[in-house]
Residue frames as a rotation matrix with the C-alpha (Angstrom) as fourth column:
MET 1
-0.427 -0.607 -0.670 -1.34
-0.160 0.780 -0.605 12.39
0.890 -0.151 -0.430 -29.27
ALA 2
0.688 0.725 -0.036 -3.09
-0.142 0.183 0.973 10.62
0.711 -0.664 0.229 -26.41
LEU 3
-0.202 -0.713 0.671 -1.52
-0.874 -0.178 -0.453 10.64
0.442 -0.678 -0.587 -23.00
ARG 4
-0.250 0.044 -0.967 -0.98
0.209 0.978 -0.010 7.42
0.945 -0.204 -0.254 -21.14
GLN 5
0.359 0.436 0.825 -2.58
-0.766 -0.367 0.528 7.00
0.533 -0.822 0.202 -17.75
THR 6
-0.704 -0.567 -0.427 -1.17
-0.171 0.719 -0.673 5.02
0.689 -0.401 -0.604 -14.83
TYR 7
0.441 0.884 0.157 -3.60
-0.550 0.128 0.825 3.06
0.709 -0.450 0.543 -12.68
GLU 8
-0.595 -0.483 0.642 -3.12
-0.803 0.359 -0.475 1.41
-0.001 -0.798 -0.602 -9.30
LEU 9
0.158 0.629 -0.761 -4.25
-0.501 0.715 0.487 -2.20
0.851 0.304 0.428 -9.56
TYR 10
-0.377 -0.168 0.911 -5.00
-0.888 0.345 -0.304 -4.34
-0.263 -0.924 -0.279 -6.51
LEU 11
-0.237 0.169 -0.957 -5.03
-0.544 0.793 0.274 -8.03
0.805 0.585 -0.096 -7.37
HIS 12
-0.017 0.359 0.933 -7.10
-0.971 0.216 -0.101 -10.19
-0.238 -0.908 0.345 -5.00
LYS 13
-0.250 -0.088 -0.964 -6.47
-0.401 0.916 0.020 -13.93
0.881 0.392 -0.264 -4.66
ASP 14
0.757 0.646 -0.095 -8.15
-0.212 0.381 0.900 -16.23
0.618 -0.661 0.426 -2.14
GLY 15
0.832 -0.349 -0.431 -6.17
0.554 0.535 0.637 -16.54
0.008 -0.769 0.639 1.10
GLU 16
-0.272 -0.956 0.111 -3.63
0.957 -0.281 -0.077 -13.82
0.105 0.085 0.991 0.21
PRO 17
0.019 0.219 -0.975 -3.45
0.371 -0.908 -0.197 -10.09
-0.928 -0.358 -0.099 0.94
PRO 18
0.929 0.346 0.127 -4.14
0.254 -0.350 -0.902 -7.85
-0.268 0.871 -0.413 -2.09
ARG 19
-0.079 -0.983 0.168 -1.10
0.810 0.035 0.586 -7.33
-0.581 0.182 0.793 -4.30
PHE 20
0.555 0.196 -0.808 -0.40
-0.127 -0.940 -0.315 -3.86
-0.822 0.278 -0.497 -5.72
GLU 21
-0.241 -0.614 0.752 0.66
0.816 0.291 0.499 -3.54
-0.525 0.734 0.431 -9.34
PRO 22
-0.120 0.202 -0.972 0.90
-0.310 -0.938 -0.156 -0.30
-0.943 0.283 0.175 -11.35
TYR 23
-0.149 0.123 0.981 -0.39
0.845 0.530 0.062 -0.43
-0.513 0.839 -0.183 -14.94
THR 24
-0.365 -0.051 -0.930 0.04
-0.258 -0.954 0.153 2.23
-0.895 0.296 0.335 -17.62
CYS 25
-0.410 0.311 0.858 -2.16
0.828 0.521 0.207 2.32
-0.382 0.795 -0.471 -20.74
LEU 26
-0.926 0.026 0.376 -3.93
0.224 -0.765 0.605 4.62
0.303 0.644 0.702 -23.20
ASP 27
-0.376 0.878 0.297 -7.55
-0.743 -0.477 0.470 4.18
0.554 -0.044 0.832 -22.11
GLU 28
-0.231 0.357 0.905 -9.99
-0.841 0.395 -0.370 2.20
-0.490 -0.847 0.208 -19.97
VAL 29
0.806 0.453 -0.381 -10.74
-0.590 0.668 -0.453 -0.22
0.049 0.590 0.806 -22.82
GLU 30
0.125 -0.861 -0.492 -7.08
-0.342 0.428 -0.837 -1.32
0.931 0.273 -0.241 -22.78
LEU 31
-0.583 -0.274 0.764 -7.18
-0.793 -0.012 -0.609 -1.42
0.176 -0.962 -0.211 -18.98
LEU 32
0.353 0.822 0.446 -10.23
-0.851 0.481 -0.212 -3.69
-0.388 -0.305 0.870 -18.98
GLY 33
0.752 -0.125 -0.647 -8.53
-0.375 0.726 -0.576 -6.11
0.542 0.676 0.499 -21.35
ALA 34
-0.327 -0.945 -0.006 -5.43
-0.414 0.149 -0.898 -6.21
0.850 -0.291 -0.440 -19.16
MET 35
-0.365 0.277 0.889 -7.55
-0.916 0.063 -0.396 -6.83
-0.166 -0.959 0.231 -16.04
ARG 36
0.746 0.662 -0.076 -9.33
-0.660 0.718 -0.221 -9.76
-0.091 0.215 0.972 -17.76
ARG 37
0.410 -0.673 -0.615 -5.98
-0.230 0.576 -0.784 -11.30
0.883 0.463 0.081 -18.76
MET 38
-0.533 -0.638 0.555 -4.62
-0.668 -0.086 -0.739 -10.91
0.520 -0.765 -0.381 -15.20
ILE 39
0.107 0.685 0.720 -7.65
-0.933 0.319 -0.164 -12.66
-0.342 -0.655 0.674 -13.74
ALA 40
0.901 0.269 -0.339 -7.34
-0.402 0.813 -0.422 -15.56
0.162 0.517 0.841 -16.19
GLU 41
0.284 -0.892 -0.352 -3.55
-0.225 0.295 -0.929 -15.93
0.932 0.343 -0.117 -16.01
HIS 42
-0.721 -0.628 0.293 -3.20
-0.363 -0.018 -0.932 -15.68
0.591 -0.778 -0.215 -12.22
SER 43
-0.279 0.715 -0.641 -6.52
0.600 0.651 0.465 -17.26
0.750 -0.255 -0.610 -11.12
LEU 44
-0.980 -0.139 0.143 -7.52
0.005 -0.732 -0.681 -14.09
0.199 -0.667 0.718 -9.30
GLN 45
-0.366 0.886 -0.285 -10.74
0.849 0.192 -0.493 -13.51
-0.382 -0.423 -0.822 -7.40
SER 46
0.791 0.594 0.146 -10.93
0.603 -0.716 -0.353 -9.87
-0.105 0.367 -0.924 -8.51
VAL 47
-0.452 -0.866 0.211 -8.93
0.885 -0.465 -0.012 -6.84
0.108 0.182 0.977 -9.63
GLU 48
0.613 0.570 -0.547 -9.57
0.631 -0.770 -0.094 -3.27
-0.475 -0.288 -0.832 -8.46
ALA 49
-0.210 -0.648 0.733 -8.40
0.889 -0.439 -0.133 -0.32
0.407 0.623 0.668 -10.55
TRP 50
0.561 0.272 -0.782 -7.78
0.645 -0.736 0.207 3.07
-0.519 -0.620 -0.588 -8.93
ARG 51
-0.164 -0.626 0.763 -6.55
0.851 -0.481 -0.211 6.37
0.499 0.614 0.611 -10.37
LEU 52
-0.590 -0.204 0.781 -5.77
-0.058 -0.954 -0.293 9.53
0.805 -0.218 0.551 -8.45
GLY 53
-0.967 0.100 0.235 -7.36
-0.233 0.023 -0.972 8.17
-0.102 -0.995 0.001 -5.29
GLU 54
-0.044 0.998 -0.036 -10.68
-0.892 -0.056 -0.448 7.21
-0.449 0.013 0.893 -6.90
GLN 55
-0.412 -0.014 0.911 -11.85
0.111 0.992 0.065 3.72
-0.905 0.128 -0.407 -7.75
VAL 56
-0.603 0.118 -0.789 -12.29
-0.768 -0.356 0.533 3.39
-0.218 0.927 0.305 -11.50
MET 57
0.316 0.719 -0.619 -13.59
-0.783 0.566 0.259 -0.16
0.536 0.403 0.742 -11.76
VAL 58
-0.311 -0.326 0.893 -13.66
-0.723 0.691 0.000 -3.61
-0.617 -0.646 -0.450 -10.17
LEU 59
0.114 0.288 -0.951 -13.62
-0.833 0.550 0.066 -6.81
0.542 0.784 0.302 -12.21
ALA 60
0.131 0.021 0.991 -14.45
-0.769 0.633 0.088 -10.14
-0.625 -0.774 0.099 -10.58
GLY 61
-0.687 -0.502 -0.525 -13.23
-0.719 0.576 0.390 -13.49
0.106 0.645 -0.756 -11.86
């Protein structure tokens, strides 16, 4: 059984401070899909994903 991982997401939108949002998923493939959806749905400039104090990935819109 795979363990779920919780990531710290920082959502960046022009003219606003970054917004923190936790996200729990099974793997980084699922995380990437969620980040893409967030960028499209919320018109974000970028999303940063962190886990245990280390940056995992950044996705720009």
